[in-house]
MMTF fields as JSON, N, C-alpha, C and O atoms, coordinates in Angstrom:
{
  "mmtfVersion": "1.0.0",
  "mmtfProducer": "UNKNOWN",
  "numBonds": 387,
  "numAtoms": 388,
  "numGroups": 97,
  "numChains": 1,
  "numModels": 1,
  "chainsPerModel": [1],
  "groupsPerChain": [97],
  "chainIdList": ["A"],
  "bondAtomList": [4, 2, 8, 6, 12, 10, 16, 14, 20, 18, 24, 22, 28, 26, 32, 30, 36, 34, 40, 38, 44, 42, 48, 46, 52, 50, 56, 54, 60, 58, 64, 62, 68, 66, 72, 70, 76, 74, 80, 78, 84, 82, 88, 86, 92, 90, 96, 94, 100, 98, 104, 102, 108, 106, 112, 110, 116, 114, 120, 118, 124, 122, 128, 126, 132, 130, 136, 134, 140, 138, 144, 142, 148, 146, 152, 150, 156, 154, 160, 158, 164, 162, 168, 166, 172, 170, 176, 174, 180, 178, 184, 182, 188, 186, 192, 190, 196, 194, 200, 198, 204, 202, 208, 206, 212, 210, 216, 214, 220, 218, 224, 222, 228, 226, 232, 230, 236, 234, 240, 238, 244, 242, 248, 246, 252, 250, 256, 254, 260, 258, 264, 262, 268, 266, 272, 270, 276, 274, 280, 278, 284, 282, 288, 286, 292, 290, 296, 294, 300, 298, 304, 302, 308, 306, 312, 310, 316, 314, 320, 318, 324, 322, 328, 326, 332, 330, 336, 334, 340, 338, 344, 342, 348, 346, 352, 350, 356, 354, 360, 358, 364, 362, 368, 366, 372, 370, 376, 374, 380, 378, 384, 382],
  "bondOrderList": [1, 1, 1, 1, 1, 1, 1, 1, 1, 1, 1, 1, 1, 1, 1, 1, 1, 1, 1, 1, 1, 1, 1, 1, 1, 1, 1, 1, 1, 1, 1, 1, 1, 1, 1, 1, 1, 1, 1, 1, 1, 1, 1, 1, 1, 1, 1, 1, 1, 1, 1, 1, 1, 1, 1, 1, 1, 1, 1, 1, 1, 1, 1, 1, 1, 1, 1, 1, 1, 1, 1, 1, 1, 1, 1, 1, 1, 1, 1, 1, 1, 1, 1, 1, 1, 1, 1, 1, 1, 1, 1, 1, 1, 1, 1, 1],
  "groupList": [{"groupName": "MET", "atomNameList": ["N", "CA", "C", "O"], "elementList": ["N", "C", "C", "O"], "formalChargeList": [0, 0, 0, 0], "bondAtomList": [1, 0, 2, 1, 3, 2], "bondOrderList": [1, 1, 2], "singleLetterCode": "M", "chemCompType": "L-PEPTIDE LINKING"}, {"groupName": "VAL", "atomNameList": ["N", "CA", "C", "O"], "elementList": ["N", "C", "C", "O"], "formalChargeList": [0, 0, 0, 0], "bondAtomList": [1, 0, 2, 1, 3, 2], "bondOrderList": [1, 1, 2], "singleLetterCode": "V", "chemCompType": "L-PEPTIDE LINKING"}, {"groupName": "LEU", "atomNameList": ["N", "CA", "C", "O"], "elementList": ["N", "C", "C", "O"], "formalChargeList": [0, 0, 0, 0], "bondAtomList": [1, 0, 2, 1, 3, 2], "bondOrderList": [1, 1, 2], "singleLetterCode": "L", "chemCompType": "L-PEPTIDE LINKING"}, {"groupName": "THR", "atomNameList": ["N", "CA", "C", "O"], "elementList": ["N", "C", "C", "O"], "formalChargeList": [0, 0, 0, 0], "bondAtomList": [1, 0, 2, 1, 3, 2], "bondOrderList": [1, 1, 2], "singleLetterCode": "T", "chemCompType": "L-PEPTIDE LINKING"}, {"groupName": "ALA", "atomNameList": ["N", "CA", "C", "O"], "elementList": ["N", "C", "C", "O"], "formalChargeList": [0, 0, 0, 0], "bondAtomList": [1, 0, 2, 1, 3, 2], "bondOrderList": [1, 1, 2], "singleLetterCode": "A", "chemCompType": "L-PEPTIDE LINKING"}, {"groupName": "CYS", "atomNameList": ["N", "CA", "C", "O"], "elementList": ["N", "C", "C", "O"], "formalChargeList": [0, 0, 0, 0], "bondAtomList": [1, 0, 2, 1, 3, 2], "bondOrderList": [1, 1, 2], "singleLetterCode": "C", "chemCompType": "L-PEPTIDE LINKING"}, {"groupName": "LYS", "atomNameList": ["N", "CA", "C", "O"], "elementList": ["N", "C", "C", "O"], "formalChargeList": [0, 0, 0, 0], "bondAtomList": [1, 0, 2, 1, 3, 2], "bondOrderList": [1, 1, 2], "singleLetterCode": "K", "chemCompType": "L-PEPTIDE LINKING"}, {"groupName": "GLN", "atomNameList": ["N", "CA", "C", "O"], "elementList": ["N", "C", "C", "O"], "formalChargeList": [0, 0, 0, 0], "bondAtomList": [1, 0, 2, 1, 3, 2], "bondOrderList": [1, 1, 2], "singleLetterCode": "Q", "chemCompType": "L-PEPTIDE LINKING"}, {"groupName": "PRO", "atomNameList": ["N", "CA", "C", "O"], "elementList": ["N", "C", "C", "O"], "formalChargeList": [0, 0, 0, 0], "bondAtomList": [1, 0, 2, 1, 3, 2], "bondOrderList": [1, 1, 2], "singleLetterCode": "P", "chemCompType": "L-PEPTIDE LINKING"}, {"groupName": "GLY", "atomNameList": ["N", "CA", "C", "O"], "elementList": ["N", "C", "C", "O"], "formalChargeList": [0, 0, 0, 0], "bondAtomList": [1, 0, 2, 1, 3, 2], "bondOrderList": [1, 1, 2], "singleLetterCode": "G", "chemCompType": "PEPTIDE LINKING"}, {"groupName": "GLU", "atomNameList": ["N", "CA", "C", "O"], "elementList": ["N", "C", "C", "O"], "formalChargeList": [0, 0, 0, 0], "bondAtomList": [1, 0, 2, 1, 3, 2], "bondOrderList": [1, 1, 2], "singleLetterCode": "E", "chemCompType": "L-PEPTIDE LINKING"}, {"groupName": "ASP", "atomNameList": ["N", "CA", "C", "O"], "elementList": ["N", "C", "C", "O"], "formalChargeList": [0, 0, 0, 0], "bondAtomList": [1, 0, 2, 1, 3, 2], "bondOrderList": [1, 1, 2], "singleLetterCode": "D", "chemCompType": "L-PEPTIDE LINKING"}, {"groupName": "ASN", "atomNameList": ["N", "CA", "C", "O"], "elementList": ["N", "C", "C", "O"], "formalChargeList": [0, 0, 0, 0], "bondAtomList": [1, 0, 2, 1, 3, 2], "bondOrderList": [1, 1, 2], "singleLetterCode": "N", "chemCompType": "L-PEPTIDE LINKING"}, {"groupName": "ILE", "atomNameList": ["N", "CA", "C", "O"], "elementList": ["N", "C", "C", "O"], "formalChargeList": [0, 0, 0, 0], "bondAtomList": [1, 0, 2, 1, 3, 2], "bondOrderList": [1, 1, 2], "singleLetterCode": "I", "chemCompType": "L-PEPTIDE LINKING"}, {"groupName": "TYR", "atomNameList": ["N", "CA", "C", "O"], "elementList": ["N", "C", "C", "O"], "formalChargeList": [0, 0, 0, 0], "bondAtomList": [1, 0, 2, 1, 3, 2], "bondOrderList": [1, 1, 2], "singleLetterCode": "Y", "chemCompType": "L-PEPTIDE LINKING"}, {"groupName": "ARG", "atomNameList": ["N", "CA", "C", "O"], "elementList": ["N", "C", "C", "O"], "formalChargeList": [0, 0, 0, 0], "bondAtomList": [1, 0, 2, 1, 3, 2], "bondOrderList": [1, 1, 2], "singleLetterCode": "R", "chemCompType": "L-PEPTIDE LINKING"}, {"groupName": "SER", "atomNameList": ["N", "CA", "C", "O"], "elementList": ["N", "C", "C", "O"], "formalChargeList": [0, 0, 0, 0], "bondAtomList": [1, 0, 2, 1, 3, 2], "bondOrderList": [1, 1, 2], "singleLetterCode": "S", "chemCompType": "L-PEPTIDE LINKING"}, {"groupName": "PHE", "atomNameList": ["N", "CA", "C", "O"], "elementList": ["N", "C", "C", "O"], "formalChargeList": [0, 0, 0, 0], "bondAtomList": [1, 0, 2, 1, 3, 2], "bondOrderList": [1, 1, 2], "singleLetterCode": "F", "chemCompType": "L-PEPTIDE LINKING"}],
  "groupTypeList": [0, 1, 2, 3, 4, 5, 3, 6, 7, 8, 4, 8, 9, 8, 10, 11, 8, 2, 3, 12, 6, 3, 1, 1, 9, 6, 13, 13, 12, 3, 9, 2, 1, 4, 4, 11, 9, 5, 9, 14, 2, 1, 15, 3, 10, 3, 9, 7, 10, 2, 6, 8, 2, 12, 2, 16, 4, 11, 17, 7, 7, 11, 9, 13, 11, 1, 1, 1, 3, 14, 15, 2, 12, 16, 10, 8, 17, 16, 5, 9, 2, 2, 8, 3, 13, 2, 3, 4, 1, 3, 13, 1, 12, 13, 3, 6, 2],
  "groupIdList": [1, 2, 3, 4, 5, 6, 7, 8, 9, 10, 11, 12, 13, 14, 15, 16, 17, 18, 19, 20, 21, 22, 23, 24, 25, 26, 27, 28, 29, 30, 31, 32, 33, 34, 35, 36, 37, 38, 39, 40, 41, 42, 43, 44, 45, 46, 47, 48, 49, 50, 51, 52, 53, 54, 55, 56, 57, 58, 59, 60, 61, 62, 63, 64, 65, 66, 67, 68, 69, 70, 71, 72, 73, 74, 75, 76, 77, 78, 79, 80, 81, 82, 83, 84, 85, 86, 87, 88, 89, 90, 91, 92, 93, 94, 95, 96, 97],
  "secStructList": [7, 7, 7, 7, 7, 7, 7, 7, 7, 7, 7, 7, 7, 1, 7, 7, 6, 6, 1, 7, 3, 3, 3, 3, 3, 3, 3, 3, 3, 7, 7, 7, 4, 4, 4, 6, 7, 7, 7, 3, 3, 3, 3, 3, 6, 6, 1, 7, 3, 3, 3, 3, 6, 6, 7, 7, 4, 4, 4, 7, 7, 6, 6, 7, 3, 3, 3, 3, 3, 3, 3, 3, 7, 1, 1, 7, 3, 3, 3, 6, 6, 6, 6, 3, 3, 3, 3, 3, 3, 3, 3, 3, 3, 3, 3, 3, 7],
  "xCoordList": [0.842, 0.0, 0.898, 1.853, 0.578, 1.336, 0.416, -0.7, 0.897, 0.132, 0.859, 2.08, 0.104, 0.684, -0.171, -1.349, 0.425, -0.318, 0.164, 1.322, -0.723, -0.384, -0.674, -1.585, 0.095, -0.152, -0.474, 0.313, -1.611, -2.006, -1.264, -1.294, -0.605, 0.101, -0.869, -1.674, -0.798, -1.682, -1.31, -0.144, -2.314, -2.072, -1.311, -1.558, -0.39, 0.323, -0.628, -1.488, -0.475, -1.323, -0.592, 0.515, -1.208, -0.529, 0.713, 0.832, 1.636, 2.86, 2.519, 1.603, 3.262, 3.082, 3.634, 4.82, 2.801, 3.282, 4.334, 5.025, 4.475, 5.454, 6.805, 7.766, 6.889, 8.128, 8.914, 8.37, 10.198, 11.057, 11.415, 11.619, 11.488, 11.887, 12.986, 12.923, 13.988, 15.097, 15.116, 15.015, 15.247, 15.291, 16.381, 16.798, 16.83, 17.731, 16.866, 16.01, 17.088, 16.27, 16.928, 18.11, 16.131, 16.598, 15.568, 14.363, 16.054, 15.162, 14.752, 15.596, 13.452, 12.969, 12.073, 11.305, 12.183, 11.358, 10.269, 10.545, 9.032, 7.913, 7.249, 6.26, 7.784, 7.214, 6.422, 6.068, 6.155, 5.429, 4.022, 3.344, 3.594, 2.232, 1.224, 0.203, 1.506, 0.6, 0.489, -0.459, 1.457, 1.454, 1.174, 1.653, 0.399, -0.042, 1.021, 0.844, 2.124, 3.135, 2.889, 1.857, 3.843, 3.752, 4.956, 5.144, 5.779, 6.945, 8.055, 8.154, 8.884, 9.991, 9.504, 8.775, 9.919, 9.57, 10.845, 11.905, 10.719, 11.785, 11.29, 10.279, 11.999, 11.663, 12.614, 13.828, 12.048, 12.866, 13.386, 12.957, 14.311, 14.867, 13.791, 13.951, 12.694, 11.605, 10.588, 9.62, 10.805, 9.9, 8.798, 8.02, 8.712, 7.697, 8.051, 9.22, 7.035, 7.263, 6.694, 5.52, 7.556, 7.192, 7.202, 8.069, 6.249, 6.195, 6.698, 5.962, 7.969, 8.473, 7.855, 7.889, 7.294, 6.655, 7.64, 7.298, 8.863, 9.853, 11.232, 12.246, 11.277, 12.549, 13.274, 12.763, 14.46, 15.206, 15.707, 15.856, 15.962, 16.417, 17.719, 17.971, 18.549, 19.815, 19.605, 20.499, 18.426, 18.152, 17.143, 16.734, 16.739, 15.799, 16.575, 16.64, 17.165, 17.968, 17.559, 17.662, 17.104, 16.645, 17.788, 18.863, 17.54, 18.468, 19.511, 20.335, 19.515, 20.538, 20.114, 18.939, 21.086, 20.851, 20.967, 21.874, 20.033, 19.961, 19.628, 19.114, 19.938, 19.436, 18.518, 18.934, 17.265, 16.262, 15.687, 15.261, 15.683, 14.943, 13.708, 13.807, 12.545, 11.302, 10.283, 10.431, 9.245, 8.094, 6.854, 6.744, 5.935, 4.701, 3.829, 3.767, 3.157, 2.154, 0.799, 0.604, -0.116, -1.421, -2.281, -3.161, -2.045, -2.841, -1.964, -0.805, -2.496, -1.735, -1.657, -2.343, -0.827, -0.664, -1.275, -0.981, -2.121, -2.785, -2.311, -2.241, -1.986, -1.518, -1.862, -2.182, -1.791, -2.019, -3.459, -4.37, -3.654, -4.983, -5.864, -7.004, -5.325, -5.982, -5.291, -4.185, -5.914, -5.195, -4.351, -4.817, -3.101, -2.166, -2.094, -1.847, -2.305, -2.247, -0.885, -0.523, -0.132, 1.208, 1.283, 0.51, 2.206, 2.467, 3.239, 4.358, 2.638, 3.284, 4.154, 3.746, 5.371, 6.306, 6.963, 7.058, 7.411, 8.23, 9.639, 9.856, 10.593, 11.983, 12.567, 12.48, 13.162, 13.854, 15.34, 15.982, 15.882, 17.291, 17.449, 16.791, 18.328, 18.593, 20.066, 20.615, 20.693, 22.089, 22.248, 21.551, 23.181, 23.492, 24.386, 25.224, 24.205, 25.08, 26.29, 27.145],
  "yCoordList": [-1.164, 0.0, 1.24, 1.327, 2.194, 3.442, 4.587, 4.697, 5.442, 6.623, 7.871, 7.978, 8.796, 10.078, 11.197, 11.006, 12.349, 13.509, 14.748, 14.836, 15.68, 16.95, 18.071, 17.982, 19.096, 20.279, 21.414, 21.726, 22.025, 23.132, 24.389, 24.764, 25.024, 26.271, 27.432, 27.43, 28.42, 29.572, 30.343, 30.41, 30.911, 31.711, 32.969, 33.55, 33.39, 34.62, 35.799, 35.921, 36.654, 37.833, 39.057, 38.951, 40.216, 41.436, 41.67, 41.145, 42.462, 42.748, 43.385, 44.202, 43.003, 43.558, 44.978, 45.169, 45.989, 47.366, 47.669, 48.682, 46.822, 47.061, 46.43, 46.631, 45.676, 45.007, 45.885, 46.385, 46.068, 46.823, 45.955, 44.748, 46.58, 45.891, 46.72, 47.95, 46.06, 46.755, 46.414, 45.248, 47.449, 47.273, 48.156, 49.149, 47.774, 48.603, 49.282, 48.644, 50.564, 51.273, 52.54, 52.791, 53.329, 54.593, 55.661, 55.431, 56.835, 57.964, 58.544, 58.797, 58.751, 59.385, 60.561, 60.49, 61.632, 62.813, 62.831, 62.978, 62.68, 62.647, 64.009, 64.137, 65.021, 66.367, 66.709, 65.837, 67.981, 68.462, 67.887, 67.765, 67.539, 67.024, 68.08, 67.751, 69.349, 70.438, 70.612, 71.225, 70.073, 70.193, 68.847, 68.583, 67.996, 66.709, 65.614, 64.566, 65.836, 64.796, 64.044, 64.218, 63.215, 62.461, 62.718, 62.018, 63.725, 64.037, 63.015, 62.382, 62.867, 61.91, 60.523, 60.354, 59.529, 58.133, 57.307, 57.739, 56.112, 55.12, 54.034, 53.386, 53.834, 52.744, 51.595, 51.717, 50.474, 49.335, 48.573, 48.81, 47.66, 46.833, 46.006, 45.626, 45.726, 44.947, 45.828, 45.321, 47.163, 48.076, 48.65, 49.482, 48.23, 48.772, 50.219, 50.547, 51.081, 52.477, 52.732, 52.474, 53.248, 53.537, 55.043, 55.736, 55.555, 56.986, 57.193, 56.951, 57.646, 57.923, 59.217, 60.249, 59.151, 60.325, 61.205, 62.318, 60.715, 61.468, 61.465, 61.293, 61.65, 61.666, 62.977, 64.055, 62.884, 64.095, 64.809, 64.199, 66.101, 66.923, 66.397, 66.58, 65.743, 65.183, 64.136, 63.893, 63.517, 62.441, 62.853, 62.023, 64.106, 64.582, 64.989, 66.162, 63.967, 64.136, 63.044, 61.855, 63.445, 62.489, 61.599, 62.085, 60.297, 59.351, 58.74, 57.957, 59.062, 58.46, 57.06, 56.803, 56.17, 54.794, 54.739, 55.327, 54.023, 53.988, 52.593, 51.742, 52.389, 51.246, 51.846, 52.707, 51.391, 51.974, 50.899, 49.837, 51.193, 50.376, 51.184, 52.346, 50.557, 51.299, 50.462, 49.253, 51.162, 50.544, 51.02, 52.199, 50.116, 50.468, 51.396, 51.274, 52.325, 53.152, 52.48, 51.675, 52.81, 52.143, 52.61, 51.874, 53.803, 54.337, 54.509, 54.906, 54.218, 54.462, 55.969, 56.76, 56.353, 57.748, 57.893, 57.1, 58.896, 59.123, 60.458, 61.457, 60.467, 61.704, 61.692, 60.649, 62.859, 62.975, 63.291, 63.058, 63.833, 64.193, 62.953, 62.938, 61.919, 60.616, 59.859, 59.354, 59.771, 59.327, 58.065, 57.028, 58.209, 57.102, 56.711, 57.562, 55.449, 54.964, 54.318, 53.368, 54.847, 54.35, 53.801, 54.199, 52.896, 52.38, 53.445, 53.799, 53.955, 54.975, 54.29, 53.306, 54.827, 54.232, 55.315, 56.475, 54.905, 55.75, 55.189, 54.014, 56.027, 55.584, 55.466, 56.393, 54.311, 54.057, 54.363, 54.909, 54.002, 54.251, 54.307, 53.567, 55.19, 55.293, 55.645, 56.484, 54.986, 55.282, 55.288, 54.568, 56.115, 56.149, 54.969, 54.562, 54.425, 53.353, 53.939, 53.196],
  "zCoordList": [0.0, 0.0, 0.0, 0.772, -0.875, -0.975, -0.602, -1.11, 0.297, 0.698, 0.219, 0.335, -0.312, -0.723, -0.168, 0.135, -0.04, 0.452, -0.283, -0.69, -0.443, -1.078, -0.099, 0.723, -0.2, 0.611, -0.334, -1.227, -0.147, -1.004, -0.56, 0.612, -1.509, -1.227, -1.408, -2.34, -0.525, -0.701, -1.966, -2.354, -2.586, -3.788, -3.404, -2.347, -4.253, -3.929, -3.921, -4.794, -2.947, -2.833, -3.348, -3.877, -3.193, -3.619, -2.774, -1.667, -3.306, -2.565, -1.227, -1.128, -0.21, 1.121, 1.126, 0.854, 1.429, 1.395, 2.454, 2.351, 3.468, 4.517, 4.209, 4.953, 3.13, 2.752, 1.786, 0.801, 2.078, 1.165, -0.028, 0.105, -1.193, -2.412, -3.072, -3.062, -3.644, -4.296, -5.781, -6.162, -6.619, -8.073, -8.671, -8.074, -9.854, -10.65, -11.701, -12.314, -11.908, -12.879, -13.377, -13.141, -14.069, -14.646, -14.304, -14.409, -13.892, -13.639, -14.991, -15.851, -15.168, -16.392, -16.013, -15.053, -16.777, -16.548, -17.603, -18.794, -17.159, -18.096, -18.255, -18.976, -17.589, -17.67, -16.423, -15.629, -16.271, -15.095, -15.031, -16.051, -13.838, -13.645, -14.086, -14.691, -13.786, -14.157, -15.672, -16.161, -16.412, -17.874, -18.535, -19.638, -17.863, -18.401, -18.355, -18.975, -17.63, -17.455, -16.149, -15.502, -15.779, -14.52, -13.618, -12.623, -13.961, -13.14, -13.341, -14.392, -12.318, -12.371, -11.985, -11.008, -12.769, -12.517, -12.467, -12.919, -11.909, -11.983, -12.928, -12.657, -14.037, -14.962, -14.649, -14.817, -14.19, -13.778, -14.994, -16.123, -14.744, -15.83, -16.525, -17.686, -15.817, -16.41, -17.128, -17.694, -17.108, -17.797, -16.927, -17.394, -15.68, -14.779, -14.444, -14.238, -14.391, -14.026, -12.638, -12.37, -11.758, -10.375, -10.17, -10.702, -9.407, -9.097, -7.675, -6.719, -7.52, -6.178, -5.654, -6.325, -4.456, -3.879, -3.124, -2.723, -2.926, -2.153, -2.823, -2.146, -4.125, -4.848, -4.554, -4.86, -3.963, -3.602, -4.858, -5.917, -4.72, -5.841, -6.44, -7.631, -5.624, -6.114, -7.205, -8.016, -7.224, -8.176, -9.242, -10.054, -9.254, -10.269, -11.516, -11.885, -12.155, -13.368, -14.352, -14.049, -15.506, -16.506, -16.991, -17.344, -17.003, -17.605, -16.692, -17.165, -15.399, -14.538, -14.103, -13.84, -14.035, -13.599, -12.083, -11.493, -11.46, -10.0, -9.487, -10.213, -8.212, -7.457, -6.404, -5.628, -6.377, -5.491, -4.577, -5.032, -3.289, -2.331, -1.964, -1.57, -2.099, -1.884, -1.129, -0.948, -0.697, -0.045, -0.805, -1.139, -1.074, -1.789, -0.959, 0.264, -1.629, -0.969, -1.14, -2.051, -0.272, -0.311, -1.482, -1.927, -1.982, -3.09, -4.33, -4.212, -5.508, -6.736, -7.014, -6.366, -7.967, -8.375, -9.756, -10.651, -9.939, -11.219, -11.788, -11.072, -13.083, -13.706, -15.189, -15.759, -15.799, -17.23, -17.573, -16.778, -18.783, -19.261, -19.387, -18.921, -20.021, -20.017, -18.898, -19.089, -17.743, -16.533, -16.716, -17.188, -16.321, -16.24, -14.778, -13.923, -14.476, -13.101, -12.894, -13.589, -11.927, -11.637, -10.222, -9.35, -10.002, -8.663, -7.899, -8.271, -6.83, -6.003, -4.961, -4.344, -4.77, -3.822, -2.976, -3.377, -1.802, -0.943, -0.986, -0.689, -1.355, -1.441, -0.042, 0.764, 0.233, 1.493, 1.316, 2.214, 0.143, -0.169, -1.685, -2.416, -2.146, -3.58, -3.766, -3.051, -4.742, -5.069, -6.579, -7.294, -7.058, -8.487, -8.824, -8.018, -10.011, -10.5, -11.194, -11.675]
}
């Protein structure tokens, strides 16, 4: 007689907003929010665009490569005439590559 058992794994849920995540990306300037842009974003190596809510002036330079550690915000960021919904993040640490 052979007995087998399976354990059901829970389905992955949304990212935990309290967990820090680190990515490599590039700062991009999409233009002023008041002029239909979305401000400065971090475009990750996978193409995801993140809206940092606390990007310091030292990093507000279009095209610089960075390593960013961030925490998700509970609400997304909306910008543009035809609203673009972006993942809003709080930067915990950022360094230039």
